[in-house]
N, C-alpha and C positions, 0 to 999 in steps of 0.2 A: 509549422507544429514543432512543439516541443515534446520534453519526455520529463515524467516524473519517476524517480527511480527509489526504491523504498527498501532497506535491508533491516531484516530483523530477526531475532529466534524466536519460536513458538514451544510451549510444552509439548502438544500434540496437533499434527499436522490435519488428522482427521477431524479434529474439532474445530480447528482454525478454519480450514475451506468452506465449511458451510457457513460461518459467519462472514467471510469474506464475500462469496458469492450473494448473501443476502443484502450487502451493502451496495449492491451494483447501481441502483436507483441514486444514492446520495452520490457515487462517484461520477455518475453520468450527468447529473445536475452540476458536479464542479468542472464540468469540461474534460474530464478523464475519459478515455476510451481505449479499446483495445487492449485489455489486461494481459500480461503475460507473468506467470509465476514459475520461478527458478529455484531448485533446491540444489544445495551444495551436495557435491559428490561425496564430500568428507563429514559432513556433519547434517544429517537429514532434518535437523530442527531449524538449520539456518535457511531462510528464504530470502529471495530478492523477487521484487514485485515492480514491473516496469509497466507504465501507462504512457500513451500519448496524450499530450495536453493542447487544448485550444487557447487557452490562456494562462501564463504563469502565475499571475497575481491569484487567480481563482483557485489555482492548484495549491499555492501556499496557504491560503487561507481554509482551505480544505484539510490540509495535513495539520494544520494548527488548531483547527475546532475541537472543543471539550468533547462533543459527541464521538468525533473519531477517536479520541483518547479512551474514552470510555469502552467504545465498541472493541478496541484493541486489546483491552486489559481483559474483558469478557471472554475475548475469543483465545486468550492463552498467549498474548505474546509477551515474552519474560525478560527482554532486555530492551533499552533505550533505542528506536530504531536511528537509523541513518539514512538520512534524506536529501536526494539530489534532485535539483529542478534546472534542466538543461534546455537551451533553446538553440535552435540550429545558427550555423554561421556561415 
């Protein structure tokens, strides 16, 4: 099992969180499970989201999908996300 790690800044966490939670079905369909959200101690608008992944290819397709890009914009993501796909060694 691998990991998908996403870092980005949001305009308003209170607006972003319900949008993130509302996307749980698409996350699960992409093989992403066990989502964990962390917020920077120094910048409350900077978030890191970590998922467990079943399939790296599916995870990469999910983060590249136009639907996710639109959802992130609507949720108030204000910068280009940094995305890492990691596999165990």
